[in-house]
C-alpha positions in Angstrom: 91.6 103.1 100.6 93.8 101.4 103.1 91.9 99.1 105.5 94.9 98.8 107.8 94.9 102.5 108.8 92.7 104.2 111.3 90.9 107.3 110.2 93.3 110.2 109.9 92.8 114.0 110.2 92.8 116.0 107.0 95.7 118.1 108.0 98.6 117.2 105.7 101.8 118.9 104.7 100.0 122.0 103.6 97.0 124.2 104.5 93.6 122.6 104.1 90.2 124.4 103.6 87.0 122.5 103.6 84.0 123.8 101.8 80.7 122.5 100.3 78.6 123.2 97.3 75.1 122.0 96.4 74.6 119.9 93.3 71.8 120.3 90.7 69.7 117.7 92.5 70.1 119.4 95.9 72.8 117.2 97.6 75.6 119.1 99.5 79.1 117.8 98.5 82.1 118.5 100.6 85.5 119.1 99.1 88.9 119.8 100.6 91.5 122.2 99.2 95.1 121.5 100.1 97.8 124.2 99.4 101.5 123.4 99.2 104.1 125.7 100.7 105.2 126.5 97.1 103.1 125.6 94.1 104.2 124.6 90.6 102.5 127.3 88.6 102.7 125.6 85.2 100.7 122.5 86.4 96.9 122.5 87.1 95.1 121.5 90.2 94.8 117.8 91.0 91.3 116.6 91.8 91.0 113.3 93.8 88.0 111.1 93.9 88.0 108.3 96.6 86.5 104.8 96.5 83.6 103.0 98.0 83.2 103.3 101.8 86.2 105.6 102.0 86.6 109.4 102.1 89.4 112.0 101.5 91.1 111.2 104.9 91.2 107.4 104.5 91.8 107.1 100.7 94.2 109.9 100.1 95.6 111.5 103.3 96.3 108.4 105.4 98.3 106.6 102.6 100.4 109.7 102.0 99.1 110.6 98.5 98.1 114.1 99.4 101.5 114.7 101.2 103.3 113.4 98.1 101.4 115.7 95.8 102.0 118.7 98.1 105.7 117.9 98.3 105.8 118.0 94.5 104.2 121.5 94.6 100.8 120.5 93.4 97.5 122.1 94.5 95.0 119.5 95.5 91.2 119.4 95.7 89.8 116.1 97.1 86.0 115.3 97.0 84.0 113.5 99.5 81.4 111.7 97.3 77.8 111.8 98.1 77.1 109.2 100.9 80.6 109.6 102.2 82.8 111.8 104.4 81.4 115.2 105.1 79.0 115.2 102.2 75.2 114.6 102.5 74.3 110.9 102.9 70.8 110.2 101.4 69.6 106.6 102.1 67.5 106.4 98.8 69.2 104.4 96.1 67.8 106.7 93.4 70.2 109.4 94.7 73.3 107.3 93.7 75.0 105.7 90.7 78.4 106.5 89.4 76.8 108.5 86.5 75.1 110.9 89.0 78.4 111.0 91.0 80.4 111.9 87.9 77.9 114.8 87.4 78.8 115.9 90.9 82.4 116.0 89.9 81.8 118.0 86.8 79.6 120.4 88.7 82.5 120.9 91.1 84.8 121.7 88.2 82.3 124.4 87.3 81.9 125.7 90.8 85.7 126.1 91.1 86.0 127.7 87.6 88.5 125.1 86.5 89.7 125.5 82.9 92.1 122.5 83.1 92.8 119.9 85.8 94.4 116.6 86.5 92.2 113.9 88.0 92.8 110.7 90.0 90.2 108.2 91.1 90.3 104.9 93.0 87.9 102.0 92.7 84.4 103.3 92.3 86.1 106.7 92.2 87.9 105.5 89.1 84.6 104.6 87.5 83.3 108.0 88.4 86.4 109.6 86.9 86.3 107.7 83.6 82.6 108.5 83.1 83.4 112.2 83.6 86.4 111.9 81.2 84.2 110.7 78.4 82.8 114.1 78.0 85.1 116.4 79.9 87.9 117.9 77.8 89.2 120.0 80.8 90.9 116.8 82.2 94.5 117.0 81.1 95.9 113.8 82.7 94.1 111.1 84.6 95.1 108.3 86.9 92.6 105.5 87.5 93.3 102.7 89.9 91.6 99.7 91.5 89.6 98.8 88.4 90.2 96.3 85.5 89.0 94.8 82.3 85.4 94.4 83.5 84.9 98.1 83.1 85.5 97.7 79.4 82.7 95.0 79.3 80.0 96.9 81.2 76.6 96.5 79.5 77.6 93.1 78.0 76.0 91.0 80.8 79.4 90.3 82.4 79.1 89.1 86.0 80.8 91.5 88.5 83.7 90.1 90.5 82.0 90.9 93.8 78.5 90.0 94.9 76.7 93.4 95.2 73.8 92.0 97.0 76.1 90.4 99.6 77.7 93.8 100.2 74.3 95.5 100.5 73.3 92.8 103.0 76.6 93.2 104.8 76.1 96.9 105.2 72.6 96.4 106.5 73.5 93.6 108.9 73.0 94.5 112.6 75.8 92.1 113.6 78.9 92.1 111.4 79.7 88.6 112.8 76.8 87.2 110.7 78.4 88.3 107.4 79.7 85.2 105.6 80.8 86.6 102.2 84.5 87.5 102.5 84.2 90.6 100.2 81.2 91.9 102.0 82.9 91.3 105.4 86.0 93.2 104.3 84.0 96.2 103.1 81.8 96.2 106.2 84.9 96.2 108.4 86.4 99.1 106.4 83.2 101.0 106.7 83.1 100.5 110.4 86.7 101.5 110.7 86.1 104.8 108.9 82.8 105.5 110.6 80.9 105.5 107.3 77.2 105.6 107.0 76.5 102.0 106.0 72.9 102.7 105.0 74.1 105.2 102.5 76.7 102.8 101.3 74.0 100.1 100.8 72.0 102.5 98.8 75.0 103.4 96.6 75.8 99.7 95.9 72.2 99.1 94.9 72.6 101.7 92.1 76.1 100.6 90.9 76.7 101.5 87.2 75.9 98.7 84.8 75.8 100.2 81.3 78.5 100.7 78.8 81.0 103.5 79.3 82.2 105.2 76.1 85.9 104.7 77.0 87.0 105.5 73.4 85.7 109.1 73.9 88.3 109.8 76.6 91.0 112.3 75.5 92.9 112.7 78.8 96.3 111.1 78.9 95.6 108.2 81.2 97.5 105.8 83.6 95.9 102.7 85.1 97.5 101.5 88.4 96.4 98.2 89.9 97.7 96.0 92.7 99.1 92.6 91.8 96.7 91.0 94.3 93.6 93.0 93.5 90.9 90.6 92.4 88.6 93.5 91.6 91.0 94.8 89.0 91.8 91.8 87.0 92.7 92.0 83.2 93.9 95.7 83.5 95.4 95.5 80.0 91.9 95.0 78.6 90.7 98.2 80.1 93.9 100.1 79.1 93.4 98.9 75.5 89.9 100.5 75.4 91.3 104.0 76.4 93.5 105.6 73.7 97.1 105.8 74.9 96.5 104.4 78.4 99.3 102.5 80.0 99.3 100.1 83.0 101.5 100.1 86.1 101.4 97.2 88.5 102.2 97.7 92.2 102.1 95.3 95.1 98.9 94.9 97.2 95.3 93.9 97.1 92.2 96.2 96.6 92.3 97.7 100.1 96.0 97.9 100.4 97.6 98.8 97.0 97.0 102.6 97.4 99.2 102.6 100.5 102.4 101.2 99.0 105.1 103.8 98.1 105.1 102.8 94.4 101.5 103.9 94.1 102.2 107.5 95.3 105.4 107.7 93.2 103.6 106.5 90.1 100.7 108.8 90.5 102.7 111.9 91.3 105.3 111.2 88.6 102.6 110.7 85.9 100.6 113.8 86.8 103.8 115.8 87.0 104.5 115.5 83.3 103.8 118.6 81.2 
């Protein structure tokens, strides 16, 4: 989810096919299948779930993550979450929430007849991923990134590190120059850079997940990657301790930049490449 990069085309090192499926609540979700020149047959498909205001192109293609996976012979499926990319973008807050979006992810697994897969999620995409992993035993390995200890405290009245209402107001503002909250200003700038539907993003932020996640039910072997300057991913060791066997890897960068550093791609590909 690199704010410094302009939107990129989906074409990467391999062939890409874009398709859509309709979820159980009637929302069309786009997903993109990337095929390497030569695949590694003993390893499953890698499914990628992007973060807030991003999409497959900005979160995974532009920073080189898809290229790195394809170079390692991995088959990749990347999802454009509802409200993002080429997926439907309802403006009603009731259509959102990471719980509903994790259901979209599981329904995609079903639509593709996946028996086993690896999963990676960034920021809100990481929250979507961990919710899915609490019940999904098809997930073999999982990389989550851009989240920290607060996720282990959801439902305990902990105050979020960002002002959600400020982000909602920032997305709805007619003039970005009127946005005074620095976090809201950064996300609005990113949304404008990627051409996102800011009304859909405001609706999603209004429905952000607030209840406890059963992290101790996760069976996937898990890696947590966070940027050393990411204020939205503080106390990563606390989150890792709540997921059995999870380890933490620290890379350079803030929330909007860590995904673009070479260490991020190397860590993700290396971890998911283990048998």
